[in-house]
N, C-alpha and C positions, 0 to 999 in steps of 0.2 A: 296463722301468719307463718310464712316460710322463713327459715333462717338459712343464710349462705356462707359458706367458708371456703375461701380460695386457698390454694397451695400450689407449690411448684415453682414459684419465682426464685431466681438466683442470678449470680453474676457469670455471664458466658461471654465468649469471644464473637466477633462478627463472623457469620457464616455458619454458626452452630445452631442447633435445633433444641427446643424446649417444649414440654407439655404442662400446661397449666390445668389444674383440676378445680371444679367448684362442686362441693358436696351441699346438697340440700336436705333440710330436715324440716319437719312440721307441716309438709305438704307433699303432693304427688306431683313429681316433675313433669309427667306427661300433660298435666293441666296447666302448664306455664309456658308462656314465651320466654325464651332465655337469651340473654345478650352478654357480650363482653365489651367493656369500655377501657380506655386507659387515659391516664392523666400524667403528662411530664411536668417537671417543675416550671412554674410560671405559666403554665398553659391551662386551657379549659379542658374538661373532660371531654374525649371524643369517641366516637363510635368505632368499633373494631369488627364486630360480627354478631349476627344473631340467628337464632334456630327457632322457627315457628313451632307452636305446640302441636300443629297437625299437618300432615302432608309431607313433613321432612324438609321443607324449603329452608335454604340458608342463604344469607346475604353478608356481603363483605365491603369494608371500605376500599376504595381503590388503591390506598397506600399498602394494603396487606393481601390483596386479591392475588392468588397464585402461590403465595408463601404460607398463609394461615388457613387452618381448617378448624371449624366448630363441628363438635359432634356431641351426642348425648347418649347416655346409657340409662335408660328409664328404670331398668331393673336395680340399678345401683343408685339411683337418684343422684346422678352426677353428670355434669357438663364439662367437656374438655376443650382446650384450645391448643391445637398443634400448631406450633410456630417453627417454620423452617427458614433457612437463609436469613437468619436474623441481622439486623443493621444497628448501628449506634443510634439511629433516629427512633428505633423501636424502644428505647430505654424509657420507662415509665412505670407507675403503679397501675397494675391491672385489676379491674373490678369486674365482678360477676353481678348480673342483674336478672330479676325475674319479674314477671307480670301476668295477672290472671284474666285481664280484661280482654275478652274475645274480640270486642269491637274496635280495640285500638290499632291503628295500622302503622304508625310512625315509630317503628322499632329502632330507628337509627338515632332517636332523640333520647336524652336523658329523661325527659318527662314520660317516655314510653314505658317505664318501669317503676314499680311501687316498692320493689325490695332490692336491697344491695347488701354485698358482702363488705368486708373491711379492706380488701385489696391484698395484692401480693406484688412485691417489688421485683422487676425485671431490669437488669442492668446489662448492656451489651457494650463490651469494650472493642475499641477499634485495633 
């Protein structure tokens, strides 16, 4: 069973950049589809980005497309979320997620992941 630990969240100003990290242990990252989700106060958890375990394909929510980049370093068993041009509406707890089911295609859904980290807080001030 893989364990996920996010880090890198902090208070920043609008327009700043931030990189989140998600360190995986107990499993080989290359065998997992990886995703980033976020949850703002009073709102449901929403998809941000995902990285498929093979082929290097990545997908993004429309709200972050062109500003955020998901990447992975399988040698370090770590997934990253580079966030540029941050906006106040990006304020949320950011969660890393992993899943090993090769047949599951809906990686934009919470149900698409079996393992979750504890989250890291990102606050963007205006």
